[in-house]
C-alpha positions as CSV (number, residue, x, y, z in Angstrom):
1,M,9.9,7.3,-14.6
2,V,9.8,9.5,-11.5
3,A,12.6,12.1,-11.7
4,S,14.6,13.0,-8.6
5,R,13.9,16.3,-7.1
6,N,16.1,19.4,-7.7
7,R,15.9,22.5,-5.7
8,G,13.2,24.8,-7.1
9,V,11.8,22.2,-9.6
10,D,8.7,19.8,-9.0
11,R,9.6,16.1,-9.9
12,A,7.9,14.6,-12.8
13,P,4.9,12.6,-12.1
14,G,4.9,9.0,-12.1
15,P,2.6,6.8,-14.4
16,G,-1.1,7.8,-14.1
17,H,-0.5,11.2,-12.5
18,S,-1.0,14.6,-14.0
19,E,2.1,16.6,-14.7
20,V,3.1,18.7,-11.7
21,A,3.6,22.4,-12.3
22,T,7.0,23.9,-11.3
23,A,6.9,26.0,-8.1
24,S,8.0,29.5,-8.5
25,T,10.5,29.6,-5.6
26,D,12.0,27.2,-3.2
27,A,10.0,28.6,-0.3
28,E,6.7,28.2,-2.1
29,R,7.5,24.6,-3.0
30,R,8.7,23.7,0.6
31,H,5.5,25.3,2.0
32,A,3.2,23.5,-0.4
33,M,4.8,20.0,0.3
34,C,4.9,20.6,4.0
35,R,1.3,21.5,4.0
36,A,0.4,18.4,2.0
37,T,2.5,16.3,4.3
38,T,0.5,17.7,7.4
39,L,-2.6,16.8,5.8
40,V,-1.5,13.4,4.8
41,S,0.3,11.9,7.7
42,F,-1.1,8.5,6.7
43,A,0.3,5.0,6.3
44,A,-0.8,2.9,3.4
45,V,-0.7,-1.2,3.7
46,A,-1.1,-4.4,1.8
47,L,-4.9,-4.9,1.4
48,F,-8.2,-4.1,-0.2
49,L,-11.1,-1.7,1.4
50,S,-14.8,-1.5,1.2
51,A,-17.0,0.9,-0.6
52,C,-14.5,3.8,-1.6
53,G,-17.0,6.8,-2.3
54,D,-17.8,6.7,-6.0
55,H,-15.2,3.9,-6.9
56,P,-17.0,0.4,-7.0
57,A,-14.9,-2.3,-6.0
58,D,-15.1,-4.2,-9.1
59,D,-13.8,-1.1,-11.1
60,L,-10.7,-0.8,-8.9
61,L,-9.8,-4.4,-8.6
62,G,-10.1,-5.5,-12.3
63,P,-8.6,-8.8,-13.2
64,L,-6.8,-10.7,-10.4
65,P,-3.2,-11.6,-11.3
66,A,-2.1,-15.0,-12.1
67,T,-0.7,-17.1,-9.3
68,E,2.0,-19.6,-8.9
69,T,1.0,-23.0,-7.4
70,L,3.5,-24.2,-4.7
71,A,1.3,-26.4,-2.6
72,S,2.0,-30.0,-3.1
73,R,0.3,-32.0,-0.5
74,G,-3.1,-31.3,0.9
75,Q,-4.7,-29.7,-2.1
76,P,-2.1,-29.6,-4.9
77,D,-2.7,-27.1,-7.7
78,K,-6.0,-26.0,-6.4
79,A,-6.6,-22.3,-6.1
80,L,-8.9,-21.3,-3.2
81,P,-10.8,-18.0,-2.7
82,F,-9.0,-15.7,-0.3
83,H,-10.6,-12.5,0.9
84,G,-11.1,-10.6,4.1
85,S,-11.3,-7.1,5.7
86,G,-9.8,-5.2,8.7
87,T,-9.1,-2.1,10.5
88,G,-5.7,-0.7,11.7
89,W,-3.5,2.3,12.2
90,I,-0.2,3.8,11.3
91,T,2.5,3.0,13.7
92,S,5.4,5.0,12.1
93,Q,6.3,7.2,9.3
94,V,9.8,8.1,8.5
95,F,10.7,10.8,5.9
96,A,13.7,11.0,3.8
97,P,16.5,13.2,5.3
98,G,16.3,15.6,2.5
99,F,12.5,15.9,2.3
100,P,10.8,17.7,0.6
101,V,13.8,18.5,-1.7
102,E,15.4,15.2,-2.1
103,R,14.1,11.5,-2.0
104,S,15.9,8.5,-0.5
105,T,16.2,4.7,-1.0
106,F,16.5,4.3,3.1
107,E,19.7,2.4,2.7
108,G,18.3,0.1,0.1
109,R,14.9,-0.6,1.7
110,C,13.1,1.1,-1.3
111,S,13.9,0.2,-4.9
112,I,12.8,3.7,-6.0
113,P,13.9,6.8,-4.2
114,S,10.9,7.6,-2.1
115,D,9.6,10.4,0.4
116,Y,8.9,8.3,3.2
117,I,8.4,4.8,4.6
118,V,5.2,4.1,6.4
119,E,4.3,1.2,8.7
120,F,1.0,-0.1,9.9
121,S,-0.6,-2.6,12.4
122,A,-4.1,-4.0,12.2
123,N,-6.4,-6.9,12.7
124,G,-9.3,-8.4,10.8
125,Q,-11.0,-11.4,9.6
126,A,-10.3,-13.4,6.3
127,T,-11.0,-16.8,4.7
128,R,-8.2,-19.6,5.3
129,L,-6.9,-17.4,8.2
130,G,-9.8,-16.6,10.4
131,E,-9.2,-13.8,12.9
132,F,-5.7,-12.5,12.1
133,T,-3.3,-9.5,13.1
134,I,-1.1,-8.1,10.4
135,V,2.0,-5.6,10.2
136,F,2.9,-4.2,6.9
137,G,4.7,-1.1,5.3
138,H,5.9,0.3,2.2
139,C,7.7,3.1,0.5
140,S,5.7,6.1,-0.7
141,R,6.2,9.1,-3.0
142,M,3.9,12.3,-2.9
143,Y,3.0,14.7,-5.6
144,M,1.3,18.1,-5.5
145,D,-0.2,19.9,-8.3
146,A,0.8,23.5,-7.7
147,G,-2.1,24.9,-9.6
148,T,-4.8,22.8,-8.1
149,G,-3.3,21.9,-4.9
150,A,-4.4,18.2,-5.6
151,V,-2.3,15.6,-3.7
152,S,-1.7,12.1,-5.0
153,F,0.7,9.3,-4.2
154,D,2.3,6.1,-5.6
155,Y,3.9,3.4,-3.6
156,G,5.3,0.0,-3.5
157,D,8.0,-2.4,-2.1
158,G,5.4,-3.3,0.3
159,R,6.0,-6.1,2.9
160,A,3.2,-7.8,4.9
161,T,3.1,-10.6,7.6
162,F,-0.4,-12.0,8.6
163,V,-0.5,-14.0,11.9
164,A,-3.5,-16.3,12.3
165,A,-4.9,-17.1,15.6
166,N,-2.8,-20.2,16.3
167,G,0.3,-18.4,15.4
168,D,0.8,-19.4,11.7
169,E,2.1,-16.8,9.5
170,L,1.3,-15.9,5.9
171,H,3.9,-13.6,4.2
172,G,3.3,-11.3,1.2
173,T,4.4,-8.4,-0.7
174,Y,2.4,-5.6,-2.5
175,D,3.2,-3.1,-5.3
176,D,1.7,-0.9,-8.1
177,G,0.1,1.3,-5.3
178,S,-1.8,4.5,-6.1
179,A,-3.6,6.8,-3.7
180,D,-5.4,10.2,-3.7
181,L,-6.2,12.8,-1.1
182,M,-10.1,13.2,-1.2
183,A,-11.9,16.4,-0.4
184,D,-13.1,15.0,2.9
185,G,-9.7,14.6,4.1
186,T,-9.4,10.8,3.7
187,V,-7.0,9.1,1.4
188,A,-8.4,6.3,-1.1
189,W,-5.8,3.8,-2.2
190,H,-5.5,0.6,-4.0
191,D,-2.7,-2.0,-5.0
192,T,-2.0,-5.6,-5.9
193,F,-0.4,-8.1,-3.5
194,V,1.4,-11.5,-3.9
195,L,1.5,-14.3,-1.3
196,A,4.8,-15.8,-0.8
197,G,5.1,-18.6,1.8
198,G,4.8,-18.5,5.6
199,T,5.1,-21.0,8.5
200,G,2.7,-23.8,9.8
201,R,-0.1,-24.5,7.2
202,F,1.0,-21.6,4.9
203,E,4.6,-23.0,4.3
204,G,4.9,-23.0,0.6
205,A,1.7,-21.0,0.1
206,A,1.4,-18.9,-3.0
207,G,-1.3,-16.6,-4.5
208,G,-2.4,-13.0,-5.1
209,G,-5.0,-10.6,-5.7
210,A,-5.9,-6.9,-5.3
211,E,-6.8,-4.5,-2.4
212,M,-8.1,-1.0,-1.6
213,G,-8.7,0.8,1.4
214,V,-9.2,4.4,3.0
215,T,-7.1,6.0,5.5
216,D,-7.9,9.1,7.6
217,S,-5.4,11.7,6.8
218,V,-5.5,13.1,10.3
219,T,-5.7,10.1,12.7
220,G,-4.1,7.4,10.4
221,W,-7.0,5.1,11.1
222,T,-7.4,2.7,8.0
223,T,-10.1,0.3,6.8
224,W,-9.6,-2.2,3.9
225,E,-10.7,-5.3,2.1
226,F,-8.8,-7.5,-0.2
227,E,-9.8,-10.2,-2.7
228,G,-7.7,-12.9,-4.4
229,I,-6.8,-16.6,-4.5
230,I,-4.4,-18.7,-2.4
231,T,-2.8,-22.3,-2.7
232,Y,-1.6,-23.9,0.3
233,D,-1.6,-27.3,2.2
234,A,-4.9,-27.2,3.9
235,S,-4.3,-30.5,5.5
236,N,-1.6,-29.2,8.0
């Protein structure tokens, strides 16, 4: 569980994060967090990226999540490969009013109090979609190790909308996100996604998978890849 921040005390890390040392003064803590924020003004999204340094894709992806089959006409109960890649950028990043001292649920947008909400816009190529554009965004929480200066994140409550070339939409969510600020200034991230309906041929679509990506912490430029399965009525 992530503890809410109190003045002068670093919050407890989320699952998978090393414990954050307590800052000695309010001023030191604010300075450290603001410095990290300046370094990491990035937006993370729904999807999976190629070649992340020393982390092979197979190691980061692990087993794909089970999917629910909703398609009932063209290809009932048939799971099809769903994979692709793309590039994009951060379009907005809104911080909690009390950042870096207090987190916010952003009027219910975030299920867990978070430091900021980030939104992306991107385009790419994928099976079942062809060329696509996408908008996506999520709630993010930042952690800094006061001893080492290492910066890490977790994120969730992600929402994504793919739009195919003919206008058909594919909707999805993503969660269980984890990210780290690397020595070269990039942020390496990964999460899992669930497909949940859409319009046109993707009405009633279902599926899911995993994704990972890299975001430039200065420019917000992002590249990613995703891998999973999808069921939908391909006869539309």
